[in-house]
C-alpha positions as CSV (number, residue, x, y, z in Angstrom):
1,M,-231.5,-26.3,-48.1
2,I,-229.1,-28.7,-45.9
3,E,-231.6,-28.6,-43.2
4,K,-234.1,-29.5,-45.3
5,I,-232.4,-32.0,-46.8
6,V,-231.6,-33.5,-43.7
7,G,-235.1,-33.5,-42.8
8,F,-236.2,-35.6,-45.6
9,A,-233.6,-38.3,-44.7
10,E,-234.6,-38.6,-41.0
11,R,-238.2,-39.0,-42.6
12,L,-237.0,-41.9,-45.0
13,T,-238.4,-39.6,-47.7
14,P,-236.5,-39.9,-50.9
15,A,-235.2,-36.6,-52.6
16,A,-233.3,-35.7,-56.0
17,L,-230.9,-32.9,-56.0
18,V,-230.9,-31.4,-59.6
19,G,-229.0,-28.8,-61.0
20,A,-226.3,-27.5,-63.7
21,G,-222.6,-29.3,-63.3
22,G,-220.4,-27.4,-60.5
23,I,-223.6,-26.1,-59.0
24,G,-223.2,-28.1,-55.5
25,K,-225.0,-31.2,-55.5
26,T,-222.0,-33.5,-54.6
27,S,-221.3,-30.9,-51.7
28,I,-224.8,-30.9,-50.5
29,A,-225.3,-34.8,-50.5
30,L,-221.9,-35.3,-48.5
31,T,-222.7,-32.6,-46.3
32,V,-226.1,-34.1,-45.3
33,L,-224.5,-37.5,-45.3
34,H,-222.0,-36.7,-42.7
35,D,-224.2,-34.5,-40.5
36,D,-224.6,-35.5,-37.0
37,R,-228.3,-36.1,-36.9
38,I,-227.7,-38.4,-39.7
39,K,-224.9,-40.3,-38.1
40,Q,-226.9,-40.8,-34.8
41,Q,-229.8,-41.9,-36.6
42,F,-228.1,-44.3,-39.4
43,G,-225.0,-44.7,-37.9
44,N,-222.9,-46.8,-39.9
45,Y,-225.9,-47.6,-42.6
46,R,-224.8,-44.5,-44.8
47,R,-223.9,-45.3,-48.5
48,F,-222.7,-43.3,-51.2
49,I,-222.2,-44.3,-54.8
50,R,-220.4,-42.6,-57.6
51,C,-222.5,-43.6,-60.5
52,D,-220.1,-42.1,-63.3
53,K,-216.9,-45.0,-62.1
54,F,-218.5,-47.8,-63.5
55,P,-219.5,-48.5,-67.2
56,T,-223.3,-48.0,-67.5
57,S,-225.2,-51.3,-67.3
58,L,-228.0,-52.9,-65.2
59,T,-225.5,-55.3,-64.1
60,N,-222.8,-53.0,-63.4
61,F,-224.9,-50.9,-61.2
62,L,-226.5,-53.8,-59.4
63,R,-223.0,-55.2,-59.2
64,R,-221.7,-52.1,-57.4
65,L,-225.0,-51.6,-55.1
66,S,-224.3,-55.1,-53.7
67,N,-220.4,-54.4,-52.8
68,V,-221.7,-51.1,-51.2
69,I,-224.3,-52.3,-48.6
70,G,-222.3,-55.6,-48.0
71,A,-224.6,-57.9,-49.8
72,G,-221.8,-59.6,-51.4
73,V,-224.1,-61.0,-54.2
74,E,-221.6,-61.2,-57.2
75,N,-223.6,-61.0,-59.9
76,P,-227.7,-60.1,-59.1
77,E,-230.1,-59.9,-61.9
78,D,-232.2,-57.7,-59.8
79,L,-233.2,-56.5,-56.3
80,T,-234.6,-59.7,-55.3
81,P,-231.0,-61.0,-53.7
82,L,-230.5,-57.8,-52.2
83,R,-233.5,-57.0,-50.2
84,P,-232.6,-58.7,-47.1
85,F,-229.7,-56.3,-46.8
86,L,-231.5,-53.1,-47.9
87,S,-234.0,-54.1,-45.5
88,S,-232.2,-55.0,-42.3
89,N,-231.6,-51.4,-40.9
90,E,-232.7,-48.0,-41.9
91,M,-230.3,-46.8,-44.3
92,V,-229.0,-43.6,-46.4
93,L,-228.3,-44.5,-50.0
94,V,-226.7,-41.9,-52.2
95,L,-226.6,-42.2,-55.8
96,D,-224.3,-39.2,-57.1
97,N,-223.8,-37.9,-60.6
98,A,-226.9,-40.4,-61.2
99,E,-227.7,-39.0,-64.8
100,S,-224.9,-41.2,-66.0
101,I,-227.4,-44.4,-65.3
102,L,-230.7,-42.5,-65.6
103,D,-230.0,-41.2,-69.1
104,P,-233.0,-42.4,-71.0
105,Q,-230.7,-43.0,-74.2
106,G,-228.0,-44.7,-72.3
107,A,-227.9,-48.7,-72.1
108,D,-230.4,-50.5,-69.9
109,A,-232.2,-47.2,-69.3
110,Q,-235.5,-48.4,-68.7
111,E,-233.9,-51.4,-66.5
112,I,-231.8,-49.3,-64.7
113,Y,-234.6,-46.5,-63.7
114,D,-237.0,-49.0,-62.8
115,V,-234.5,-50.3,-59.9
116,V,-233.9,-46.8,-58.7
117,D,-237.7,-46.1,-58.6
118,E,-237.9,-49.6,-56.4
119,L,-235.1,-48.3,-54.3
120,S,-236.8,-45.0,-53.8
121,Q,-240.0,-47.0,-52.4
122,L,-238.2,-49.0,-49.6
123,S,-239.7,-48.0,-46.7
124,N,-236.3,-48.1,-44.6
125,V,-234.2,-46.6,-47.2
126,N,-233.7,-43.0,-47.6
127,L,-232.3,-42.2,-51.3
128,C,-230.7,-39.0,-52.1
129,I,-230.2,-38.7,-55.9
130,T,-227.7,-36.0,-57.2
131,S,-228.3,-35.4,-61.1
132,R,-227.8,-32.8,-63.9
133,I,-230.9,-34.2,-65.8
134,S,-234.4,-34.3,-64.4
135,T,-235.7,-37.6,-65.3
136,V,-235.8,-38.9,-61.7
137,P,-238.2,-41.3,-60.1
138,P,-241.7,-39.3,-59.6
139,G,-241.9,-40.1,-55.7
140,C,-238.7,-38.2,-55.1
141,E,-238.8,-34.8,-54.0
142,W,-237.5,-32.4,-56.2
143,V,-234.9,-30.0,-55.0
144,D,-233.5,-27.4,-57.6
145,V,-230.0,-26.4,-56.6
146,P,-229.6,-22.7,-57.0
147,T,-226.3,-20.9,-56.8
148,L,-224.8,-19.0,-53.7
149,S,-225.7,-15.8,-52.1
150,M,-223.5,-12.6,-52.3
151,E,-222.7,-13.6,-48.4
152,A,-221.8,-17.6,-49.1
153,A,-220.0,-16.8,-52.7
154,C,-217.5,-14.2,-50.5
155,D,-217.4,-16.8,-47.6
156,T,-216.5,-19.3,-49.8
157,F,-214.1,-17.1,-52.0
158,Y,-212.1,-15.9,-49.2
159,R,-211.9,-19.3,-47.2
160,I,-209.6,-20.6,-50.1
161,Y,-208.0,-17.2,-51.1
162,K,-207.0,-16.6,-47.5
163,H,-206.9,-12.8,-47.9
164,D,-208.3,-10.8,-45.1
165,E,-208.9,-7.8,-47.0
166,R,-211.9,-8.1,-49.1
167,S,-212.6,-6.0,-52.3
168,V,-215.3,-5.0,-54.7
169,L,-213.6,-5.8,-57.3
170,T,-213.6,-9.6,-56.2
171,N,-217.5,-8.9,-55.4
172,N,-217.9,-8.0,-59.5
173,I,-216.0,-10.8,-60.4
174,L,-218.7,-13.2,-58.3
175,E,-221.8,-11.2,-59.3
176,Q,-220.5,-12.2,-63.3
177,L,-220.3,-15.4,-62.2
178,E,-223.9,-15.4,-60.9
179,F,-222.1,-17.0,-57.8
180,H,-221.6,-20.3,-59.3
181,P,-220.4,-22.7,-56.9
182,L,-217.7,-24.2,-58.7
183,S,-216.0,-21.4,-60.5
184,I,-215.9,-19.4,-57.4
185,T,-214.0,-22.4,-56.0
186,L,-211.6,-22.8,-58.9
187,L,-211.3,-19.1,-59.4
188,A,-210.2,-18.9,-55.7
189,T,-207.6,-21.7,-56.0
190,V,-206.3,-20.5,-59.0
191,A,-205.7,-17.2,-57.2
192,H,-204.3,-18.9,-54.0
193,H,-202.1,-21.1,-55.7
194,N,-200.7,-18.2,-57.9
195,K,-200.5,-15.9,-54.9
196,W,-202.3,-12.9,-56.6
197,D,-203.1,-9.9,-55.3
198,I,-206.5,-8.4,-56.3
199,A,-205.4,-6.0,-58.4
200,R,-203.7,-9.0,-60.6
201,L,-206.8,-11.2,-60.0
202,A,-208.9,-8.8,-61.6
203,S,-206.6,-8.0,-64.3
204,E,-206.5,-11.7,-65.3
205,W,-210.2,-11.9,-64.9
206,D,-210.8,-9.2,-67.3
207,E,-208.2,-10.9,-70.3
208,C,-209.2,-14.5,-69.5
209,R,-212.8,-14.6,-68.3
210,T,-213.6,-18.4,-67.4
211,G,-210.9,-19.5,-69.1
212,M,-208.7,-18.9,-66.3
213,L,-210.6,-21.7,-64.1
214,Q,-208.6,-24.6,-64.2
215,T,-206.4,-25.9,-61.3
216,E,-202.8,-27.3,-61.6
217,H,-204.8,-30.3,-60.6
218,N,-206.8,-30.5,-63.8
219,K,-210.0,-29.2,-62.4
220,S,-211.8,-27.2,-64.5
221,L,-215.0,-25.4,-65.4
222,S,-214.8,-26.4,-69.1
223,T,-214.2,-30.1,-68.2
224,T,-217.6,-30.0,-66.3
225,I,-219.2,-28.2,-69.0
226,E,-218.2,-30.8,-71.5
227,L,-219.4,-33.5,-69.4
228,S,-222.8,-32.7,-69.8
229,L,-222.4,-32.5,-73.3
230,S,-220.8,-35.7,-73.9
231,S,-224.1,-37.4,-72.6
232,R,-225.8,-39.8,-74.9
233,M,-228.9,-37.5,-74.5
234,F,-227.2,-34.6,-76.0
235,Q,-225.4,-36.6,-78.4
236,E,-229.0,-37.8,-79.5
237,L,-230.0,-34.4,-80.0
238,G,-228.2,-34.1,-83.2
239,P,-225.2,-31.9,-84.7
240,E,-226.5,-28.5,-84.6
241,A,-227.4,-28.8,-80.7
242,R,-223.8,-27.2,-79.7
243,D,-224.3,-24.3,-82.2
244,L,-228.1,-23.8,-80.6
245,L,-226.3,-23.5,-77.5
246,G,-223.9,-20.9,-78.4
247,V,-226.9,-19.1,-79.7
248,I,-228.5,-19.1,-76.4
249,A,-225.3,-18.6,-74.5
250,F,-224.6,-15.4,-77.0
251,F,-227.6,-13.8,-75.9
252,P,-227.7,-12.2,-72.4
253,Q,-231.0,-13.0,-71.8
254,G,-231.0,-16.0,-73.7
255,V,-233.7,-16.9,-76.3
256,D,-237.6,-15.9,-76.1
257,E,-239.7,-19.2,-76.3
258,K,-242.0,-17.6,-78.4
259,N,-239.0,-16.7,-80.6
260,I,-237.8,-20.4,-81.2
261,D,-240.1,-21.1,-84.6
262,W,-238.8,-17.5,-85.9
263,L,-235.5,-18.0,-85.2
264,F,-234.9,-21.6,-85.9
265,S,-237.2,-22.4,-88.5
266,T,-234.6,-24.6,-90.3
267,I,-234.2,-27.3,-87.2
268,P,-236.3,-30.0,-87.2
269,G,-237.7,-30.5,-83.2
270,R,-236.5,-27.4,-82.3
271,K,-238.8,-27.0,-79.6
272,N,-238.0,-30.4,-78.1
273,I,-234.3,-29.9,-78.2
274,F,-234.5,-26.7,-76.0
275,D,-236.9,-29.0,-73.4
276,K,-233.9,-31.4,-73.6
277,F,-231.7,-28.5,-72.5
278,C,-233.7,-27.7,-69.8
279,V,-233.6,-31.7,-69.1
280,L,-230.1,-31.8,-68.9
281,S,-229.5,-28.8,-66.5
282,L,-227.8,-26.9,-69.5
283,T,-230.5,-24.3,-69.3
284,Y,-233.2,-22.8,-67.4
285,R,-236.6,-21.3,-68.2
286,S,-236.8,-17.5,-66.5
287,D,-239.5,-15.1,-67.4
288,G,-240.3,-16.9,-70.7
289,F,-236.8,-17.1,-72.0
290,I,-234.7,-20.2,-71.9
291,T,-231.7,-18.9,-70.4
292,M,-228.2,-20.5,-68.8
293,L,-225.8,-19.5,-65.8
294,A,-223.2,-17.1,-67.0
295,P,-220.2,-19.5,-66.4
296,L,-222.0,-21.7,-68.8
297,R,-222.7,-18.7,-71.1
298,D,-219.0,-17.6,-71.3
299,H,-217.7,-20.8,-72.0
300,L,-220.5,-22.0,-74.7
301,R,-220.7,-18.6,-76.6
302,P,-219.2,-18.9,-80.2
303,K,-215.4,-17.0,-79.7
304,D,-216.2,-15.9,-83.3
305,P,-219.8,-15.2,-83.9
306,M,-219.2,-15.3,-87.6
307,S,-218.4,-18.7,-87.2
308,S,-222.0,-20.0,-85.9
309,P,-224.2,-20.2,-89.2
310,L,-227.1,-20.6,-86.4
311,L,-226.0,-17.4,-84.9
312,L,-225.8,-15.6,-88.3
313,M,-229.2,-16.6,-89.3
314,A,-230.3,-15.3,-85.9
315,R,-228.7,-11.9,-86.4
316,D,-230.5,-11.7,-89.5
317,H,-234.0,-12.3,-88.1
318,Y,-233.1,-9.6,-85.5
319,F,-231.9,-7.0,-88.1
320,G,-234.8,-7.8,-90.5
321,R,-237.5,-7.1,-87.8
322,L,-235.4,-4.0,-86.6
323,L,-235.6,-2.8,-90.3
324,V,-239.3,-2.7,-90.6
325,D,-240.2,1.0,-90.5
326,L,-241.6,2.6,-87.8
327,D,-244.7,5.3,-88.1
328,P,-245.7,6.3,-84.6
329,N,-249.1,7.3,-86.5
330,G,-249.3,3.6,-88.4
331,P,-251.5,1.1,-87.2
332,E,-247.6,-1.2,-87.3
333,F,-246.6,0.9,-84.6
334,G,-247.6,-1.3,-81.4
335,E,-246.0,-4.3,-83.1
336,G,-242.3,-2.7,-82.5
337,R,-243.3,-2.8,-78.7
338,W,-241.5,-6.5,-78.7
339,I,-238.5,-4.5,-78.4
340,V,-239.6,-3.8,-74.4
341,S,-238.6,-7.3,-73.8
342,E,-235.9,-8.1,-75.4
343,D,-234.0,-4.5,-75.8
344,V,-230.7,-6.2,-74.1
345,N,-230.6,-8.9,-76.7
346,A,-230.9,-6.6,-79.4
347,E,-228.5,-4.4,-77.8
348,H,-225.8,-7.1,-77.3
349,L,-226.2,-8.2,-80.9
350,L,-225.6,-4.9,-82.2
351,D,-223.0,-4.2,-79.9
352,V,-221.1,-7.1,-81.1
353,F,-221.6,-6.9,-84.8
354,T,-221.0,-2.9,-84.9
355,T,-217.6,-4.0,-83.8
356,I,-216.8,-6.9,-85.7
357,D,-218.5,-5.8,-88.8
358,A,-217.9,-1.9,-88.5
359,E,-217.5,-1.4,-92.4
360,S,-221.0,-2.9,-93.0
361,N,-223.7,0.2,-93.6
362,E,-226.2,-2.6,-92.8
363,V,-225.6,-3.0,-89.5
364,W,-225.2,1.0,-88.5
365,N,-228.7,1.1,-90.3
366,V,-230.3,-1.4,-88.2
367,C,-228.2,0.4,-85.1
368,A,-230.2,3.7,-86.1
369,R,-233.6,1.8,-86.3
370,F,-232.8,0.3,-83.0
371,M,-232.4,3.2,-81.0
372,N,-235.7,4.9,-82.7
373,R,-237.4,1.5,-80.9
374,L,-235.9,2.4,-77.6
375,R,-237.0,6.2,-78.3
376,W,-240.6,5.2,-78.6
377,H,-240.8,2.0,-76.7
378,K,-238.2,1.9,-73.9
379,P,-236.4,5.1,-73.8
380,R,-233.1,4.4,-71.7
381,L,-229.6,5.3,-72.4
382,T,-227.7,2.7,-74.6
383,V,-224.0,1.1,-74.8
384,L,-223.8,1.7,-78.8
385,G,-223.2,5.3,-78.4
386,P,-219.5,5.4,-78.2
387,G,-219.2,3.0,-80.8
388,I,-221.3,5.7,-83.2
389,E,-219.0,8.5,-81.8
390,R,-215.6,6.5,-83.0
391,L,-217.0,6.1,-86.4
392,P,-215.3,7.9,-89.2
393,D,-216.6,11.4,-90.1
394,N,-217.2,9.7,-93.8
395,H,-219.1,6.8,-92.7
396,P,-222.9,7.1,-94.8
397,F,-224.6,6.7,-91.7
398,K,-222.6,8.2,-88.7
399,P,-224.9,11.8,-89.0
400,L,-227.9,9.4,-88.7
401,C,-227.0,7.5,-85.9
402,L,-225.9,10.4,-83.8
403,Q,-229.3,12.0,-84.8
404,H,-231.2,9.2,-83.5
405,L,-228.7,9.1,-80.5
406,S,-230.1,12.6,-79.6
407,R,-233.3,11.6,-80.1
408,L,-232.8,9.4,-77.1
409,F,-231.1,11.7,-75.0
410,D,-234.2,13.4,-75.5
411,R,-236.9,11.2,-74.5
412,V,-234.4,10.6,-71.4
413,G,-234.7,14.4,-70.6
414,N,-230.6,14.7,-71.3
415,R,-230.7,17.9,-73.0
416,T,-226.7,18.7,-72.9
417,E,-225.9,15.6,-74.4
418,R,-228.7,16.1,-77.0
419,K,-227.5,19.2,-78.3
420,R,-223.6,18.0,-78.0
421,V,-224.7,14.8,-80.6
422,L,-227.1,16.9,-82.8
423,T,-224.5,19.6,-83.2
424,R,-222.1,17.0,-84.6
425,S,-224.4,15.4,-86.8
426,T,-225.5,19.2,-88.0
427,E,-221.4,19.7,-88.5
428,L,-221.5,16.2,-90.9
429,Y,-224.9,16.9,-92.9
430,R,-223.3,20.6,-93.6
431,E,-220.0,19.2,-94.5
432,R,-222.0,16.8,-97.1
433,G,-224.1,19.5,-98.5
434,D,-227.1,17.9,-97.8
435,D,-229.7,20.4,-97.2
436,I,-232.6,18.1,-96.5
437,Q,-231.1,16.4,-93.7
438,L,-229.3,19.7,-92.8
439,S,-232.5,21.2,-92.3
440,R,-233.9,18.3,-90.2
441,T,-231.0,18.5,-87.8
442,L,-231.1,22.5,-87.4
443,T,-234.8,22.4,-86.5
444,E,-234.0,19.9,-83.7
445,L,-230.8,21.5,-82.4
446,S,-233.2,24.7,-82.4
447,S,-235.5,23.1,-80.5
448,A,-232.8,21.6,-78.0
449,N,-231.9,24.8,-77.4
450,R,-234.7,26.0,-76.5
451,M,-235.1,23.8,-73.9
452,L,-231.5,24.6,-72.5
453,G,-232.9,28.3,-72.4
454,L,-230.7,29.3,-75.4
455,F,-233.4,31.0,-77.1
456,K,-231.3,33.5,-79.3
457,E,-229.2,30.5,-80.5
458,G,-232.1,28.8,-81.4
459,M,-233.9,31.1,-83.3
460,G,-230.5,31.7,-85.6
461,Q,-231.0,28.0,-86.4
462,V,-234.5,28.8,-87.3
463,E,-233.8,31.4,-89.4
464,E,-231.1,29.3,-91.3
465,V,-233.9,26.5,-91.5
466,L,-236.3,29.1,-93.2
467,E,-234.0,30.2,-95.8
468,I,-233.4,26.5,-96.6
469,S,-237.1,26.1,-96.9
470,K,-237.5,29.2,-98.8
471,R,-235.3,28.1,-101.3
472,L,-236.1,24.8,-101.8
473,G,-240.0,26.6,-102.4
474,D,-241.2,24.0,-99.2
475,T,-244.0,25.8,-97.8
476,A,-244.9,23.3,-94.9
477,D,-241.6,23.7,-94.1
478,Q,-241.7,27.4,-93.9
479,A,-244.8,26.8,-91.7
480,R,-242.7,24.5,-89.9
481,C,-240.1,27.3,-88.9
482,L,-242.6,29.6,-87.8
483,R,-243.9,27.4,-85.2
484,D,-240.7,26.6,-83.8
485,L,-239.8,30.7,-84.0
486,A,-242.9,31.0,-82.2
487,W,-242.1,28.6,-79.5
488,L,-238.5,30.2,-78.9
489,L,-240.2,33.9,-78.9
490,N,-242.8,33.0,-76.2
491,D,-240.3,31.0,-74.2
492,D,-238.0,34.6,-74.4
493,K,-241.2,36.4,-73.2
494,Q,-241.4,37.9,-76.9
495,L,-245.1,37.3,-77.0
496,D,-246.5,39.8,-80.1
497,A,-243.8,38.7,-81.9
498,A,-244.5,34.8,-81.3
499,E,-248.0,35.6,-81.7
500,E,-247.2,36.9,-85.1
501,A,-244.9,34.0,-86.2
502,A,-247.8,31.7,-85.3
503,F,-250.7,33.5,-87.6
504,R,-248.1,33.6,-90.3
505,A,-247.7,30.0,-90.1
506,I,-251.4,29.3,-90.1
507,D,-251.3,31.2,-93.4
508,L,-248.9,29.0,-95.0
509,L,-250.6,25.9,-93.9
510,E,-252.8,23.8,-96.4
511,E,-256.1,22.6,-94.6
512,D,-255.1,18.8,-94.9
513,N,-251.8,19.0,-92.6
514,Q,-253.7,18.7,-89.8
515,T,-250.8,18.0,-87.6
516,M,-249.1,21.1,-88.5
517,V,-251.9,23.0,-87.9
518,S,-252.8,21.4,-84.7
519,E,-249.3,22.0,-83.5
520,V,-249.5,25.8,-84.3
521,H,-253.1,26.4,-82.2
522,N,-250.8,24.2,-79.3
523,V,-248.1,27.0,-79.5
524,L,-250.8,29.8,-79.7
525,G,-252.3,28.2,-76.4
526,H,-249.4,28.6,-74.9
527,I,-248.5,31.9,-76.1
528,Y,-252.0,33.3,-74.8
529,R,-251.1,31.6,-71.4
530,S,-248.1,33.5,-71.0
531,K,-250.1,36.8,-72.3
532,G,-253.0,36.0,-69.1
533,E,-255.5,35.5,-71.3
534,R,-257.2,32.3,-70.4
535,Q,-260.1,31.7,-72.4
536,K,-258.1,32.2,-75.6
537,A,-255.4,29.7,-74.2
538,I,-258.1,27.1,-73.6
539,H,-259.7,27.7,-77.3
540,H,-256.4,27.1,-79.2
541,L,-255.4,24.1,-76.6
542,N,-258.9,22.5,-77.3
543,I,-258.4,23.1,-81.2
544,A,-255.1,21.0,-81.1
545,L,-256.5,18.4,-78.9
546,G,-259.2,17.8,-81.0
547,I,-257.4,17.4,-84.2
548,M,-254.6,15.2,-82.0
549,S,-257.7,13.0,-80.7
550,S,-259.1,12.5,-84.3
551,L,-255.3,11.3,-85.6
552,N,-255.2,9.1,-82.3
553,R,-251.8,10.5,-81.9
554,H,-251.3,9.8,-77.8
555,D,-247.9,11.7,-77.7
556,A,-249.5,15.1,-78.4
557,Q,-252.7,14.4,-76.4
558,F,-250.3,13.7,-73.6
559,W,-248.5,17.1,-73.5
560,I,-251.5,19.0,-74.8
561,N,-253.3,17.5,-71.8
562,Y,-250.6,18.5,-69.6
563,T,-250.3,22.1,-70.7
564,L,-254.1,22.2,-70.0
565,A,-253.5,20.6,-66.3
566,G,-251.0,23.5,-65.5
567,L,-253.5,26.3,-67.0
568,F,-255.9,25.1,-64.5
569,S,-253.8,24.9,-61.9
570,D,-252.8,28.4,-62.2
571,E,-256.1,29.8,-61.2
572,G,-256.4,27.2,-58.4
573,S,-258.9,25.0,-60.3
574,F,-257.3,21.9,-58.8
575,D,-260.2,19.6,-59.8
576,D,-260.0,20.5,-63.6
577,A,-256.1,20.0,-63.1
578,N,-255.9,16.6,-61.9
579,A,-258.4,15.6,-64.5
580,H,-256.6,16.8,-67.3
581,I,-253.4,15.2,-65.7
582,E,-255.3,11.9,-65.2
583,R,-256.0,11.9,-68.9
584,A,-252.1,12.9,-69.9
585,K,-250.9,9.7,-68.0
586,S,-253.9,7.5,-70.0
587,H,-251.7,8.7,-73.1
588,A,-248.4,8.2,-72.1
589,V,-248.4,4.8,-73.8
590,N,-244.7,5.2,-75.2
591,D,-243.3,7.7,-73.1
592,V,-242.2,6.5,-69.7
593,Y,-240.3,10.2,-69.2
594,G,-243.3,11.9,-69.5
595,L,-245.3,10.0,-67.2
596,G,-242.8,10.9,-64.9
597,R,-243.2,14.5,-65.7
598,A,-247.3,14.1,-65.3
599,M,-246.5,12.4,-61.9
600,E,-243.8,15.4,-60.5
601,L,-246.8,17.6,-61.7
602,Q,-249.5,16.1,-60.0
603,A,-247.4,16.0,-57.2
604,I,-246.9,19.7,-57.0
605,F,-251.1,20.3,-57.3
606,W,-251.1,17.8,-54.5
607,Y,-248.5,19.7,-52.5
608,R,-250.2,23.1,-53.4
609,Q,-253.5,22.0,-51.7
610,H,-251.5,20.7,-48.5
611,R,-252.1,17.0,-49.3
612,F,-248.8,16.2,-48.2
613,G,-249.0,12.6,-48.1
614,E,-250.4,12.1,-51.8
615,A,-247.6,14.7,-52.8
616,K,-245.3,12.7,-50.9
617,S,-246.4,9.2,-52.7
618,E,-246.6,10.7,-56.1
619,V,-243.1,12.8,-56.2
620,L,-241.1,9.4,-55.1
621,R,-243.1,7.4,-58.1
622,A,-241.6,10.3,-60.4
623,A,-238.4,10.3,-58.8
624,E,-238.6,6.3,-59.6
625,V,-239.3,7.0,-63.3
626,Y,-236.0,9.7,-63.7
627,W,-234.2,7.1,-62.1
628,K,-235.0,4.4,-64.7
629,V,-234.3,6.4,-67.3
630,R,-231.2,8.6,-65.8
631,A,-232.9,11.8,-66.1
632,V,-230.4,13.6,-63.6
633,K,-231.6,16.9,-63.9
634,D,-235.3,16.1,-63.3
635,L,-234.2,13.7,-60.3
636,E,-232.8,16.9,-58.6
637,D,-236.0,18.4,-58.9
638,C,-237.9,15.8,-57.5
639,R,-235.4,15.8,-54.6
640,V,-236.0,19.5,-54.2
641,L,-239.9,19.4,-54.1
642,F,-239.2,16.3,-51.6
643,Q,-238.0,18.0,-49.3
644,K,-240.2,21.0,-49.2
645,I,-242.9,18.4,-49.0
646,E,-241.0,17.1,-45.6
647,A,-240.2,20.0,-44.6
648,A,-244.1,20.7,-44.9
649,I,-244.9,17.7,-42.7
650,N,-242.5,18.4,-40.1
651,D,-243.5,21.7,-39.8
652,G,-247.2,21.7,-40.7
653,E,-246.7,24.9,-42.5
654,P,-245.9,24.5,-46.4
655,P,-243.1,26.9,-47.7
656,E,-244.1,28.6,-50.9
657,I,-244.1,26.9,-54.1
658,A,-244.2,28.3,-57.9
659,L,-245.0,26.1,-61.0
660,L,-241.7,26.6,-62.7
661,P,-242.7,28.0,-66.7
662,T,-240.4,24.9,-67.6
663,R,-242.5,22.4,-66.0
664,T,-245.7,23.3,-67.9
665,N,-243.7,24.0,-71.3
666,F,-241.3,21.5,-71.3
667,L,-241.1,19.2,-74.5
668,S,-244.5,20.3,-75.4
669,S,-246.2,18.3,-78.4
670,A,-245.2,20.7,-81.0
671,S,-241.4,20.8,-80.2
672,R,-241.9,16.5,-80.0
673,T,-243.2,16.0,-83.6
674,E,-240.0,15.2,-85.0
């Protein structure tokens, strides 16, 4: 960047360095001013004006300019009497902190802007402007000043801190400061003055955050930020501007530009205010969001969220949106995909308000709904888990939140955690005597045990649910229990008993319960596959697939096609197998983890056909998916498969590989219905 700006100066091209307070604009301008090449070209005709050091008016600006260039004109009214001095030699002229004179709301704003614009057009003057606002003459080359690189941030910190030993703790703090130059300089200065070791520095940071960034010489981050907020342009935005900044600062992602009207409908001129925040370099645009640098965010976010009316209004909007029912088979299901881009904001909002408003039932209800949206639209782990588990056992929403948390673990393939959390939810419902909810959690717990290979334990839970459903006279639920029992018996290799349970389920089902009919045919397909009766298996799987296609159930179609792919692969029909796995991928619209499973299975197909290049590419893609959702066991399976592929490539002879049973019936559509 220095080299670029030096080049502008050598060619007498005007430039404007624009960025937030403390980003390093003045340091860059001074470095350029004292560069050897600039000294050689311009000699003593290098001038520097601090525009915030005199009262803002055209008269004061021209008087200061006259003094700096040595014109000696007492009270010039315009540039005319100064032109002989400005044109006598090539000159570098730096206007530092020019926002104080270029503020459109300031005194003589237009007249000062016109003079600066005229200076930028002089053929023998290189004008360099540093400013927090973007209202600079159009002829200037615009340079957005970024934050530092990690390497430069470390060099800056340790040059001041004067400790030879570098630490990952320091790197973590610098990352949290987003490598903001002034913040790093202040942090290093405070640590150096107080002679703190790294451990003490980390401790102080954890306790005080950016509040510690103030030196004994009264240099501080807060002063720099408040200087931006004291400008006329900011003051003209109205009394709610500061609170709006606090809302932007509160959310880790900032505010989605598409949501400005939705979140702040009561604020007149809201879009203009957000634009002005960017003009003032208080915020910046990133991937459709209005956000800000971490140090500014830390300083400006509400210390007491309950005291910010606009933040509470934004909270209510988010909560209302999350409370909308999410039926995966309903037409409104796709609307819930908004969570994909705003999951971090929604999660942070809940993390804060479940802490400060833990007695509220609404916030925990919203928490459960949020996890349900993650489950379907963006499966990943969440920071909300520990807070849920810390809830008192008598809290009305604890078992429900645990249940949704377990489903999220299911979607990312963490079967052990799924069972642990479900077990606790089941215990709580049992203590409360809630048979309906107990029945549901026991059903899910039996599925979790099946995934873990604990078939006998799973059967015991299904038998208990069957007793509850008989007592309640619910034949549909009895059929569901028999379906689950059939799955468990199939996986336990009790195939005749599994077949009998499945047909008992069909006898109990009404014709209009098409979803359950499909699921029982699905399990029959697996049973006949296990028996080696291929045609019967295909027949029942196709019945299941036809029903789920008519119901537009993408999740079920995914897993049935996945099963058919494995079935055709068993007998070496790889073209049919690949066709079904491609169909499965097309239905993985809400299932990131399932997509990874499909990629892994396809890698096995390629491997068995000795097409090792395609196999390697596909298994790496699967591993990337598993890494994103933290599916550790599946990631380990990918690693083993990758090693076999590498060995085959290097040795030319592939070792034997078999399709593991768990790779073709794991998380089938029937077990995933709930």
